[in-house]
C-alpha positions as CSV (number, residue, x, y, z in Angstrom):
1,M,-0.6,10.2,4.4
2,T,2.6,10.7,6.4
3,I,3.5,7.8,8.7
4,T,4.6,9.2,12.0
5,P,4.5,6.7,14.9
6,V,4.3,7.8,18.6
7,T,7.9,7.8,20.0
8,T,9.3,6.6,23.3
9,T,9.8,10.3,24.2
10,D,6.0,10.9,23.7
11,V,5.1,8.0,26.1
12,T,7.7,9.2,28.6
13,R,6.2,12.7,28.5
14,R,2.7,11.3,29.3
15,R,4.1,9.3,32.2
16,L,5.8,12.4,33.6
17,L,2.7,14.5,33.3
18,A,0.6,11.8,34.9
19,A,3.1,11.6,37.7
20,A,2.8,15.3,38.2
21,L,-0.9,15.0,38.6
22,V,-0.6,12.3,41.1
23,T,2.0,14.2,43.2
24,G,0.0,17.5,42.9
25,L,2.4,19.5,40.7
26,G,0.0,20.1,37.9
27,A,0.0,18.7,34.4
28,A,-1.5,21.1,31.9
29,V,1.6,23.3,31.8
30,P,5.3,23.1,30.9
31,I,7.4,21.7,33.6
32,S,9.0,25.1,34.2
33,A,5.5,26.5,35.0
34,A,4.1,23.6,36.9
35,R,5.0,25.2,40.2
36,Q,2.5,28.0,39.5
37,A,-0.5,25.5,39.7
38,R,-2.2,25.5,43.0
39,A,-4.5,23.2,44.9
40,A,-8.0,24.5,45.6
41,P,-8.7,24.7,49.3
42,T,-10.5,21.5,50.5
43,A,-11.0,19.4,53.5
44,P,-8.1,17.1,54.5
45,G,-7.6,14.5,51.8
46,P,-7.0,14.6,48.0
47,S,-6.8,18.1,46.6
48,Q,-8.0,19.3,43.2
49,L,-5.6,21.6,41.4
50,T,-6.7,24.9,39.9
51,L,-4.5,26.3,37.1
52,P,-3.1,29.8,37.6
53,R,-5.3,32.7,36.7
54,P,-4.4,34.4,33.4
55,T,-3.0,37.9,33.5
56,G,-5.2,39.6,30.9
57,P,-8.0,42.1,31.6
58,H,-10.8,39.7,30.6
59,P,-12.2,36.6,32.3
60,V,-12.2,33.6,30.0
61,G,-15.0,31.5,28.7
62,T,-14.9,28.2,26.9
63,V,-17.2,25.8,25.0
64,P,-16.5,22.3,23.5
65,L,-17.5,21.6,19.9
66,H,-18.1,18.3,18.1
67,L,-17.1,18.8,14.5
68,V,-17.6,16.4,11.6
69,D,-15.9,17.0,8.2
70,T,-18.3,15.4,5.8
71,S,-16.0,16.1,2.9
72,R,-13.2,13.9,4.2
73,P,-13.0,10.2,5.1
74,D,-11.1,9.6,8.3
75,P,-7.5,8.4,7.4
76,V,-7.4,6.0,10.3
77,A,-11.0,4.9,10.9
78,G,-11.3,3.7,7.3
79,P,-13.8,3.9,4.5
80,G,-17.3,5.1,5.3
81,R,-16.3,7.1,8.3
82,H,-16.0,10.9,8.1
83,R,-13.3,12.7,10.0
84,E,-14.7,13.7,13.5
85,L,-12.9,16.1,15.8
86,M,-13.5,17.4,19.3
87,A,-12.5,21.0,19.7
88,G,-12.8,23.8,22.3
89,V,-13.2,27.5,21.8
90,W,-11.6,29.8,24.4
91,Y,-12.5,33.5,24.4
92,P,-12.7,36.7,26.4
93,A,-15.9,36.5,28.4
94,R,-18.2,38.5,30.6
95,M,-20.8,37.7,33.3
96,T,-18.8,34.7,34.6
97,K,-19.9,34.9,38.2
98,D,-21.4,31.6,39.5
99,L,-20.6,29.8,36.2
100,P,-18.7,26.5,36.7
101,R,-15.0,26.3,35.9
102,A,-14.1,24.1,32.9
103,P,-12.1,21.0,33.7
104,W,-8.7,20.5,32.1
105,M,-9.9,17.3,30.4
106,T,-13.1,15.4,30.4
107,Q,-13.2,12.6,33.0
108,G,-13.3,9.9,30.3
109,A,-10.3,11.2,28.4
110,L,-8.3,11.8,31.6
111,R,-9.1,8.3,32.9
112,A,-7.8,6.9,29.5
113,I,-4.5,8.9,29.7
114,L,-3.9,7.9,33.3
115,A,-4.7,4.2,32.5
116,D,-2.3,4.4,29.5
117,V,0.6,5.3,31.8
118,G,-0.4,3.2,34.8
119,F,-1.0,5.9,37.4
120,P,-4.0,5.7,39.8
121,L,-5.9,8.9,40.2
122,D,-9.6,9.7,40.5
123,P,-10.4,11.6,37.3
124,A,-12.8,13.8,39.3
125,L,-9.7,15.3,40.9
126,G,-8.3,16.5,37.5
127,P,-7.3,20.2,37.4
128,L,-9.8,23.0,36.9
129,T,-9.0,25.7,34.4
130,A,-9.6,29.5,34.8
131,A,-12.3,29.4,32.1
132,H,-16.0,29.4,32.8
133,V,-18.2,27.0,30.8
134,G,-20.6,28.7,28.4
135,A,-20.0,32.3,29.6
136,P,-21.2,35.1,27.2
137,V,-18.6,36.5,24.9
138,H,-17.1,39.9,25.8
139,Q,-18.1,42.3,23.0
140,T,-16.2,45.4,22.1
141,G,-17.7,46.2,18.7
142,R,-14.8,44.4,16.9
143,R,-14.5,40.7,16.0
144,L,-11.9,38.6,17.8
145,P,-8.7,37.5,16.1
146,V,-8.5,33.7,16.1
147,L,-5.7,31.2,16.8
148,V,-5.8,27.4,16.4
149,Y,-3.7,25.3,18.8
150,S,-2.4,21.9,17.6
151,H,-1.1,19.5,20.2
152,G,1.9,17.1,19.8
153,A,1.9,13.4,19.1
154,G,-0.1,11.2,21.4
155,S,-1.4,14.1,23.5
156,H,-4.7,16.1,23.7
157,R,-6.2,19.5,23.2
158,G,-5.8,20.4,26.9
159,D,-2.0,20.4,26.5
160,H,-0.7,24.0,27.2
161,T,-4.1,25.2,28.6
162,I,-2.3,27.9,30.6
163,M,-1.1,29.5,27.4
164,V,-4.5,29.1,25.7
165,Q,-6.4,30.8,28.5
166,E,-3.7,33.5,28.8
167,L,-4.2,34.4,25.1
168,A,-8.0,34.4,25.6
169,S,-7.7,36.8,28.6
170,H,-5.9,39.2,26.3
171,G,-8.7,39.3,23.7
172,Y,-7.9,36.4,21.4
173,A,-10.2,33.5,20.5
174,V,-8.3,30.3,20.6
175,V,-9.6,27.0,19.2
176,T,-8.0,23.9,20.5
177,V,-8.4,20.6,18.6
178,D,-8.0,16.9,19.4
179,H,-6.4,15.2,16.4
180,T,-8.5,12.1,16.6
181,Y,-6.5,8.8,16.8
182,D,-3.4,10.8,17.8
183,A,-5.1,12.1,20.9
184,F,-6.9,11.1,24.0
185,S,-10.4,12.3,23.2
186,E,-14.0,11.9,24.4
187,F,-17.0,12.6,22.3
188,P,-20.4,13.7,23.6
189,D,-21.9,10.2,23.2
190,G,-19.2,8.8,25.5
191,R,-17.0,7.3,22.8
192,L,-13.3,7.4,23.7
193,T,-10.5,7.5,21.1
194,V,-6.8,7.1,22.0
195,P,-3.6,7.4,20.0
196,A,-3.3,4.6,17.4
197,Q,-0.9,1.9,18.2
198,V,-0.6,0.3,14.7
199,P,-0.4,2.0,11.3
200,P,-1.8,4.0,9.7
201,F,-0.6,6.9,11.9
202,L,-1.3,10.6,11.4
203,G,1.5,12.9,10.3
204,P,1.9,16.7,10.2
205,R,0.1,16.8,6.8
206,D,-3.0,15.3,8.5
207,F,-2.7,17.7,11.3
208,A,-2.6,20.6,8.8
209,T,-5.7,19.3,7.1
210,D,-7.5,19.2,10.5
211,I,-6.3,22.8,11.1
212,R,-7.7,23.9,7.8
213,F,-11.0,22.3,8.5
214,V,-11.2,24.0,11.9
215,L,-10.5,27.4,10.3
216,D,-13.3,26.6,7.8
217,T,-15.5,26.1,10.8
218,V,-14.4,29.5,12.2
219,E,-15.4,31.1,8.9
220,A,-18.8,29.4,9.1
221,M,-19.3,30.6,12.7
222,A,-18.4,34.1,11.6
223,A,-21.2,33.9,9.1
224,G,-23.7,32.8,11.8
225,H,-23.7,29.0,11.2
226,H,-23.9,26.6,14.1
227,P,-21.0,24.2,13.8
228,D,-21.7,21.6,16.5
229,A,-22.7,18.2,15.1
230,D,-25.1,17.6,18.0
231,G,-26.6,21.1,18.0
232,R,-25.6,21.8,21.6
233,P,-26.2,25.4,22.7
234,L,-23.4,28.0,22.1
235,P,-22.4,30.8,24.4
236,Q,-24.3,34.1,23.9
237,G,-22.5,36.2,21.3
238,L,-20.2,33.5,19.9
239,L,-21.7,33.2,16.5
240,G,-20.5,36.2,14.5
241,A,-17.8,37.1,17.1
242,L,-14.8,35.5,15.3
243,D,-12.8,37.3,12.7
244,P,-12.0,35.0,9.7
245,Q,-9.7,37.7,8.3
246,R,-7.4,37.6,11.3
247,I,-6.4,33.9,11.8
248,G,-3.4,32.0,12.8
249,A,-2.2,28.6,14.0
250,F,0.5,27.4,16.4
251,G,1.4,24.1,17.9
252,W,3.8,22.0,19.9
253,S,6.0,19.3,18.3
254,K,4.0,17.5,15.6
255,G,1.4,20.2,16.0
256,G,4.0,22.8,15.3
257,G,4.8,20.9,12.1
258,G,1.1,20.8,11.2
259,A,0.8,24.6,11.8
260,G,3.8,25.2,9.6
261,R,2.4,23.0,6.8
262,W,-0.9,24.8,7.0
263,A,1.0,28.1,6.7
264,A,3.0,26.9,3.7
265,Q,-0.1,26.5,1.5
266,P,0.2,28.5,-1.7
267,S,-3.2,30.1,-0.9
268,M,-1.9,31.8,2.2
269,P,-1.3,35.5,1.4
270,S,1.3,36.0,4.0
271,R,3.1,33.8,6.5
272,W,5.0,34.2,9.7
273,Q,6.5,31.2,11.5
274,L,8.2,30.9,14.9
275,T,10.2,27.7,14.9
276,S,13.2,26.1,16.5
277,S,15.1,26.2,13.2
278,R,17.5,29.0,12.3
279,Q,16.2,31.8,10.1
280,K,17.8,34.9,8.5
281,G,16.2,38.2,8.0
282,D,15.8,41.6,9.5
283,G,13.3,43.5,11.7
284,T,10.8,41.2,13.3
285,L,12.3,38.2,11.6
286,R,15.7,38.8,13.2
287,W,14.0,38.8,16.6
288,E,12.3,35.6,15.7
289,A,15.6,34.1,14.7
290,Q,16.9,34.9,18.2
291,C,14.0,33.1,19.7
292,S,14.5,30.2,17.3
293,R,18.2,29.9,18.2
294,A,17.1,29.5,21.9
295,G,15.1,26.5,20.7
296,S,17.9,25.1,18.5
297,A,20.5,25.1,21.3
298,S,19.0,22.0,23.1
299,G,19.2,19.9,19.9
300,S,15.9,18.4,21.0
301,G,14.3,18.9,17.5
302,S,11.1,20.1,19.1
303,R,9.3,23.1,17.6
304,A,6.5,25.5,17.8
305,S,5.0,27.4,15.0
306,I,2.6,30.4,14.6
307,A,1.3,31.3,11.2
308,S,-1.0,34.2,10.3
309,T,-2.9,35.4,7.3
310,S,-2.9,39.0,8.7
311,G,0.6,40.2,9.2
312,A,-0.5,43.5,10.7
313,A,-2.7,41.8,13.2
314,M,-0.4,39.1,14.5
315,T,3.2,39.9,13.6
316,S,3.1,43.4,15.0
317,S,1.8,42.2,18.4
318,N,4.9,42.4,20.6
319,W,3.0,40.9,23.5
320,L,2.0,37.8,21.5
321,S,5.5,37.5,20.2
322,R,7.0,37.6,23.7
323,I,4.6,35.0,25.1
324,L,5.1,32.6,22.2
325,C,8.9,33.0,22.4
326,A,8.8,32.4,26.1
327,W,6.7,29.3,25.5
328,V,9.2,27.9,23.0
329,R,12.1,28.4,25.5
330,S,10.3,26.8,28.4
331,E,9.2,23.9,26.3
332,V,12.6,23.3,25.0
333,I,13.9,23.1,28.5
334,S,11.1,20.7,29.4
335,S,11.7,18.5,26.4
336,A,15.3,18.1,27.4
337,I,14.2,16.9,30.8
338,W,11.6,14.5,29.3
339,S,14.2,13.0,27.0
340,T,16.4,12.0,30.0
341,V,13.6,10.5,32.2
């Protein structure tokens, strides 16, 4: 297992995001996009933020999943404990009227992250997303391409929610995952896990293994198997709606490294990565290199990756390319700010 401790920059970033929550700027977005978050109209007093609506043609639904990998012991919890993960599926939805908006984080996880950085805030005032809990899946006769989002060190699966719900509004299913013991995570029985403070720590290789397991779960769902360890109801139409032949992974910081490691497996038939390192090539790859150079210029060492097993489905999508490249650029700017706080 790779040893990768949480850095001072990671802690500084959490403090900055918590401060943004307290001051009403929004915390589920890059700093450059925080101004777009808005407070929901309320009576005088504390306001609850609502994240910006996505721009795609579809409303968005989401559902949490409790996943247990019975084939793998947890590298942090120790012998006799299988690897447990909390995940969320975000997808184009229908019939969302009167369905509740999903919170950015569960109250328990948000309370833990706020306590970790020492900021007082009622977790009930945490931001609401644009997604509707348990909404039926929008069906077009074709299965949905799938992306897995992997967060950075010491973070949580709600990081970059604006980007996740944007992708879902344009017809993608996105699975977000908490990398347990390197994330603030809350399980259905009320258990809270936080980033480990002493070794062993999770590294990109462990993140890649989590991503592979999540995509195995996607394949099982495509075959009609219910994946939730507690058997909680799934949204109408979700089983069988995901396309295991069109899959990809992307992530921020350590999550980007995990996505890259997953993509580098010999079993992958084709790979496409968007990173902050310089690359050479022509066509699409040259465009990606331009995007990568924008990331390299800051010298922050941060990265984002997307990998796909279906080149035609993912790499030819100019829209997806543009939004991911813009995300890299905005995050590089943000990481430069975080490093100076």
